[in-house]
C-alpha positions as CSV (number, residue, x, y, z in Angstrom):
1,M,-60.9,18.7,-64.7
2,Q,-63.6,17.3,-62.6
3,F,-62.7,14.6,-60.0
4,T,-65.2,11.9,-58.9
5,P,-65.9,11.6,-55.2
6,A,-63.8,8.5,-55.0
7,Q,-60.9,10.3,-56.7
8,Q,-61.3,13.2,-54.4
9,Q,-61.2,10.9,-51.4
10,A,-58.1,9.2,-52.7
11,L,-56.4,12.5,-53.2
12,A,-57.3,13.7,-49.7
13,W,-55.9,10.6,-48.1
14,T,-52.8,10.8,-50.2
15,G,-52.2,14.4,-49.2
16,L,-52.9,13.6,-45.6
17,S,-50.4,10.7,-45.7
18,G,-47.8,13.0,-47.3
19,V,-48.2,15.6,-44.6
20,V,-47.9,13.0,-41.8
21,A,-44.8,11.5,-43.5
22,L,-43.2,15.0,-43.8
23,V,-43.9,15.8,-40.1
24,L,-42.5,12.4,-39.0
25,W,-39.4,13.0,-41.1
26,L,-38.9,16.6,-39.7
27,L,-39.5,15.6,-36.1
28,G,-37.6,12.3,-36.4
29,P,-35.0,13.0,-33.6
30,V,-37.7,14.2,-31.3
31,L,-40.2,11.4,-31.9
32,M,-37.5,8.7,-31.7
33,P,-37.9,7.9,-27.9
34,F,-41.7,8.0,-28.3
35,V,-41.7,5.6,-31.2
36,V,-39.4,3.3,-29.3
37,A,-41.6,3.5,-26.2
38,A,-44.7,2.8,-28.4
39,V,-43.2,-0.3,-29.9
40,L,-42.2,-1.6,-26.5
41,A,-45.7,-0.8,-25.1
42,Y,-47.2,-2.8,-28.0
43,V,-45.0,-5.8,-27.1
44,L,-45.3,-5.6,-23.3
45,S,-49.0,-4.7,-23.1
46,P,-50.1,-8.4,-23.5
47,L,-47.8,-9.3,-20.7
48,V,-49.5,-6.8,-18.4
49,R,-52.9,-8.2,-19.2
50,S,-51.6,-11.8,-18.7
51,L,-50.2,-10.9,-15.3
52,Q,-53.5,-9.4,-14.3
53,R,-55.5,-12.4,-15.4
54,A,-53.0,-14.7,-13.6
55,C,-53.8,-12.8,-10.4
56,G,-57.6,-13.2,-11.0
57,G,-58.0,-9.6,-11.9
58,R,-57.2,-8.4,-8.4
59,L,-53.8,-7.0,-9.3
60,P,-54.1,-3.2,-10.2
61,R,-52.9,-2.4,-13.6
62,L,-50.4,0.2,-12.2
63,V,-48.7,-2.5,-10.2
64,A,-48.7,-4.9,-13.1
65,V,-47.1,-2.2,-15.3
66,V,-44.4,-1.5,-12.8
67,L,-43.6,-5.2,-12.4
68,V,-43.4,-5.9,-16.2
69,E,-41.4,-2.8,-16.9
70,V,-38.9,-3.4,-14.1
71,L,-38.4,-7.0,-15.3
72,F,-37.9,-5.9,-18.9
73,L,-35.3,-3.3,-17.8
74,L,-33.5,-5.8,-15.7
75,L,-33.3,-8.2,-18.7
76,L,-32.1,-5.4,-20.9
77,V,-29.4,-4.5,-18.4
78,A,-28.4,-8.1,-18.0
79,L,-27.9,-8.4,-21.8
80,F,-25.5,-5.5,-21.9
81,T,-23.6,-6.6,-18.8
82,L,-22.6,-9.7,-20.8
83,L,-20.2,-7.5,-22.6
84,I,-18.4,-6.4,-19.4
85,P,-16.5,-9.7,-18.7
86,I,-15.6,-10.0,-22.4
87,L,-14.0,-6.5,-22.4
88,A,-12.5,-6.8,-19.0
89,N,-10.8,-10.1,-19.8
90,E,-9.9,-9.6,-23.5
91,L,-8.5,-6.1,-23.5
92,P,-5.5,-6.9,-21.2
93,R,-5.0,-10.2,-23.1
94,M,-5.1,-8.3,-26.4
95,R,-2.4,-5.9,-25.1
96,D,-0.1,-8.9,-24.4
97,Q,-1.0,-11.1,-27.4
98,L,-1.4,-8.7,-30.3
99,P,2.3,-7.9,-30.7
100,V,3.0,-11.6,-30.8
101,L,0.4,-12.0,-33.5
102,V,1.9,-9.2,-35.5
103,E,5.3,-10.7,-35.2
104,R,3.9,-14.0,-36.5
105,L,2.3,-12.3,-39.4
106,Q,5.6,-10.7,-40.2
107,T,7.5,-13.9,-40.1
108,D,5.0,-16.5,-41.5
109,I,2.3,-14.8,-43.6
110,A,4.1,-11.9,-45.1
111,P,6.7,-14.1,-46.9
112,W,3.9,-16.2,-48.3
113,L,2.1,-13.2,-49.6
114,Q,5.3,-11.8,-51.1
115,A,5.8,-15.1,-52.9
116,K,2.4,-14.6,-54.5
117,G,3.4,-11.2,-55.7
118,I,1.7,-9.2,-52.9
119,P,4.2,-6.9,-51.3
120,V,3.5,-6.7,-47.5
121,M,5.7,-5.0,-45.0
122,L,4.7,-4.7,-41.4
123,D,6.5,-2.4,-39.1
124,S,6.2,-4.6,-36.0
125,A,8.0,-2.1,-33.7
126,S,5.6,0.7,-34.5
127,I,2.6,-1.6,-34.2
128,K,3.8,-2.8,-30.8
129,A,4.3,0.7,-29.6
130,F,0.8,1.7,-30.8
131,V,-0.7,-1.3,-29.0
132,L,1.1,-0.7,-25.8
133,Q,0.0,3.0,-25.9
134,T,-3.6,2.1,-26.8
135,F,-4.1,-0.6,-24.2
136,S,-1.9,0.7,-21.5
137,T,-4.8,1.5,-19.2
138,S,-6.9,-1.0,-17.5
139,F,-10.6,-1.6,-18.2
140,D,-11.6,0.5,-15.2
141,D,-9.4,3.4,-16.3
142,G,-10.8,3.1,-19.8
143,F,-14.4,3.2,-18.4
144,K,-13.5,6.3,-16.5
145,Q,-12.0,7.9,-19.6
146,A,-15.2,7.1,-21.5
147,L,-17.3,8.8,-18.8
148,T,-14.9,11.8,-19.0
149,S,-15.4,11.9,-22.8
150,L,-19.2,11.9,-22.3
151,R,-18.9,14.8,-19.9
152,I,-16.8,16.7,-22.4
153,G,-19.3,16.0,-25.3
154,G,-22.1,17.6,-23.4
155,S,-24.8,17.8,-26.1
156,V,-24.3,14.2,-27.2
157,A,-24.2,12.9,-23.6
158,L,-27.3,14.9,-22.7
159,A,-29.2,13.5,-25.7
160,V,-28.2,9.9,-24.8
161,V,-28.9,10.2,-21.1
162,G,-32.2,12.1,-21.9
163,N,-33.4,9.3,-24.2
164,L,-32.4,6.6,-21.7
165,V,-34.5,8.4,-19.1
166,L,-37.4,9.5,-21.3
167,I,-38.1,6.1,-23.0
168,P,-38.9,4.2,-19.7
169,V,-41.0,7.2,-18.5
170,V,-43.0,7.3,-21.8
171,L,-43.3,3.5,-21.8
172,F,-44.8,3.6,-18.3
173,Y,-47.5,6.0,-19.2
174,L,-48.3,4.2,-22.5
175,L,-48.6,0.9,-20.7
176,V,-50.9,2.4,-18.0
177,D,-53.3,4.0,-20.5
178,W,-52.6,1.7,-23.5
179,Q,-56.3,0.7,-24.0
180,R,-57.4,4.3,-23.8
181,F,-54.8,5.4,-26.5
182,V,-56.0,2.5,-28.7
183,R,-59.6,3.6,-28.3
184,H,-58.6,7.2,-29.2
185,V,-56.9,6.0,-32.4
186,E,-59.9,3.9,-33.3
187,A,-62.3,6.8,-32.8
188,L,-60.4,8.7,-35.6
189,V,-61.1,6.0,-38.2
190,P,-64.1,6.9,-40.5
191,M,-67.1,4.7,-39.9
192,P,-67.2,3.4,-43.5
193,A,-63.6,2.2,-43.1
194,R,-64.0,0.7,-39.7
195,D,-64.4,-2.9,-41.0
196,A,-61.4,-2.6,-43.2
197,Y,-59.4,-1.1,-40.3
198,D,-60.4,-3.8,-37.9
199,S,-59.4,-6.5,-40.4
200,F,-56.1,-4.8,-41.1
201,V,-55.2,-4.4,-37.4
202,N,-56.2,-8.0,-36.7
203,E,-54.0,-9.3,-39.5
204,C,-51.1,-7.1,-38.3
205,D,-51.5,-8.4,-34.7
206,E,-51.5,-12.0,-36.0
207,V,-48.3,-11.4,-38.1
208,L,-46.5,-9.5,-35.4
209,G,-47.5,-11.9,-32.6
210,Q,-46.3,-14.9,-34.6
211,Y,-43.1,-13.0,-35.4
212,L,-42.3,-12.0,-31.8
213,R,-43.2,-15.4,-30.3
214,G,-41.1,-17.2,-32.9
215,Q,-38.2,-14.8,-32.7
216,L,-38.0,-15.2,-28.9
217,S,-37.9,-18.9,-29.2
218,V,-35.2,-18.7,-31.9
219,M,-33.1,-16.4,-29.7
220,A,-33.4,-18.7,-26.6
221,L,-32.4,-21.8,-28.6
222,L,-29.5,-20.1,-30.3
223,A,-28.2,-18.7,-27.0
224,V,-28.1,-22.3,-25.7
225,Y,-26.5,-23.6,-28.8
226,Y,-23.8,-21.0,-29.1
227,S,-22.9,-21.3,-25.4
228,V,-22.7,-25.1,-25.5
229,A,-20.9,-25.2,-28.8
230,L,-18.2,-22.7,-27.8
231,W,-17.8,-24.4,-24.4
232,A,-17.3,-27.7,-26.2
233,F,-14.3,-26.1,-28.0
234,G,-12.9,-25.0,-24.7
235,L,-13.5,-21.2,-25.1
236,E,-13.2,-19.5,-21.7
237,L,-15.8,-16.9,-22.5
238,A,-18.2,-19.3,-24.0
239,F,-21.2,-18.4,-21.9
240,P,-21.2,-14.6,-22.3
241,I,-20.3,-14.7,-26.0
242,G,-22.8,-17.5,-26.7
243,V,-25.7,-15.9,-24.8
244,F,-25.0,-12.5,-26.3
245,T,-24.8,-13.9,-29.9
246,G,-28.1,-15.8,-29.4
247,L,-30.0,-12.8,-28.0
248,A,-28.5,-10.3,-30.4
249,V,-29.8,-12.2,-33.5
250,F,-33.0,-10.2,-32.9
251,V,-31.1,-7.5,-34.9
252,P,-30.6,-9.4,-38.2
253,Y,-27.1,-9.7,-39.5
254,V,-25.8,-7.0,-37.1
255,G,-26.2,-9.1,-34.0
256,Y,-24.8,-12.2,-35.6
257,G,-21.8,-10.2,-36.9
258,V,-21.0,-8.7,-33.5
259,G,-21.1,-12.1,-31.9
260,L,-18.9,-13.6,-34.6
261,A,-16.4,-10.8,-34.2
262,L,-16.3,-11.3,-30.4
263,A,-15.8,-15.1,-30.8
264,I,-13.0,-14.5,-33.3
265,L,-11.3,-12.1,-30.9
266,A,-11.6,-14.3,-27.9
267,G,-10.5,-17.4,-29.9
268,V,-7.4,-15.8,-31.4
269,L,-6.3,-14.5,-28.0
270,Q,-6.8,-17.9,-26.4
271,F,-5.9,-20.4,-29.1
272,A,-3.7,-20.6,-32.1
273,P,-5.2,-18.6,-35.1
274,S,-5.9,-21.7,-37.1
275,E,-7.7,-23.4,-34.1
276,A,-9.7,-20.2,-33.5
277,L,-10.8,-19.9,-37.1
278,L,-11.8,-23.5,-37.2
279,M,-13.9,-23.1,-34.0
280,V,-15.6,-20.1,-35.3
281,A,-16.2,-21.6,-38.8
282,V,-17.8,-24.7,-37.3
283,V,-19.8,-23.1,-34.6
284,Y,-21.1,-20.1,-36.4
285,G,-21.4,-21.7,-39.8
286,L,-23.5,-24.5,-38.3
287,G,-25.4,-22.0,-36.2
288,Q,-26.3,-20.0,-39.3
289,L,-27.5,-23.1,-41.1
290,I,-29.6,-24.2,-38.1
291,E,-31.2,-20.7,-37.8
292,S,-31.9,-20.2,-41.5
293,F,-33.1,-23.7,-42.5
294,V,-34.5,-25.2,-39.2
295,L,-35.4,-22.7,-36.5
296,T,-36.7,-19.6,-38.4
297,P,-38.8,-21.6,-40.9
298,R,-40.3,-23.8,-38.2
299,L,-40.7,-21.3,-35.4
300,V,-41.2,-18.0,-37.2
301,G,-42.6,-19.5,-40.3
302,E,-43.3,-18.0,-43.7
303,R,-46.2,-15.9,-42.4
304,I,-44.3,-12.7,-42.7
305,G,-43.1,-13.6,-46.2
306,L,-40.1,-11.3,-46.4
307,H,-37.5,-12.3,-49.0
308,P,-33.8,-11.9,-47.9
309,L,-33.5,-9.0,-50.3
310,H,-36.5,-7.4,-48.7
311,V,-34.8,-7.9,-45.3
312,I,-31.6,-6.3,-46.4
313,F,-33.4,-3.3,-48.0
314,A,-35.6,-2.8,-44.9
315,L,-32.6,-2.8,-42.6
316,M,-30.7,-0.2,-44.8
317,A,-33.8,2.0,-45.3
318,F,-35.0,2.1,-41.7
319,G,-31.4,2.5,-40.5
320,Q,-30.9,5.4,-42.8
321,L,-34.2,7.0,-41.6
322,F,-34.1,6.3,-37.9
323,G,-30.5,5.2,-37.1
324,F,-29.9,2.2,-34.9
325,V,-33.4,2.2,-33.6
326,G,-34.6,1.8,-37.2
327,V,-32.6,-1.3,-37.5
328,L,-34.3,-2.7,-34.4
329,V,-37.8,-2.1,-35.7
330,A,-37.1,-2.8,-39.4
331,L,-38.5,-6.3,-39.6
332,P,-41.7,-5.7,-37.5
333,A,-42.4,-2.5,-39.4
334,S,-41.8,-4.2,-42.7
335,A,-44.2,-7.0,-41.7
336,V,-46.9,-4.3,-41.1
337,L,-46.1,-2.6,-44.4
338,L,-46.3,-6.0,-46.2
339,V,-49.8,-6.5,-44.9
340,A,-50.7,-3.1,-46.2
341,I,-49.1,-3.8,-49.6
342,R,-50.9,-7.1,-49.9
343,R,-54.2,-5.3,-49.4
344,L,-53.4,-2.5,-51.8
345,R,-52.4,-5.0,-54.4
346,A,-55.6,-6.9,-54.0
347,Q,-57.6,-3.7,-54.3
348,Y,-55.7,-2.7,-57.4
349,Q,-56.2,-6.1,-59.1
350,A,-59.9,-5.9,-58.4
351,S,-60.2,-2.3,-59.7
352,A,-61.4,-1.3,-63.2
353,L,-58.0,0.2,-64.0
354,Y,-56.4,-3.2,-63.7
355,R,-59.1,-5.1,-65.5
356,G,-59.5,-2.5,-68.2
357,V,-63.2,-2.2,-67.9
């Protein structure tokens, strides 16, 4: 069977793509910190250029990279430190209040469920003993025990610490030489495909830029909303839970779910269960409506064009392939894939195979 030059070229590109995909799959754990650093470099590189322009071009790129990366790491650490007051305050309170809640379930809810034909028996004594044993240590002692566990699990701890150290280092070198790396990649593009490549990259930059700018605006507004709304209901940990929920929505569904769980836990331990559930239902229900029907359509827009089912599939697929990091990059990567799919569909509909000529 004789292939035309166009068919031979298509087969060659298909084979090359398959080989690259296979290598990426086999080297996934090794490439993970480099992929994360590359995504961060793509996001932070415009900030480095903006900082240099703001200084009139007199600021060396090395200094600008250091300033941007240090600021980014400080913001990242600040986000995770929001969890510390939540855990430090709620774990002792959980130790004291959970047996009371179990007793209330045994006396109030269990009879109602039994009247509906659902047999429920809670051994409150055993549950109380388990709670006292589980939460008998303080937050500081628990933190020390976690560090001890990391030392015992040497391989896992080494991998985690290694990635935490490697990602900022790789990010630094990528930011310093970002333009050079981009030129090297462009030099590999065949000259006949240069125009198509430039058009594709420009469209991806436009989509990703709009997505990132809009998503940052949504995160900031939601952080303010959740903090103020929870504070209005009198929640003591309104600020850390509200800010964490707003910023964590960058990870679709997962961030919202974690913030919702933290609010329920803090509310149940501070208020009556009915009041806590009412607070969470009003604040988080209204927040979801505001995000879905007001903020995201207006600030992020329909430019990406991902259907909710596409979002769910992308999260599951990238999470299966790359773990938690895959969940983080699922939507931006899906936006790039969507641009590629649009172009492939347009080429297919313009082809002789589709038109039947």
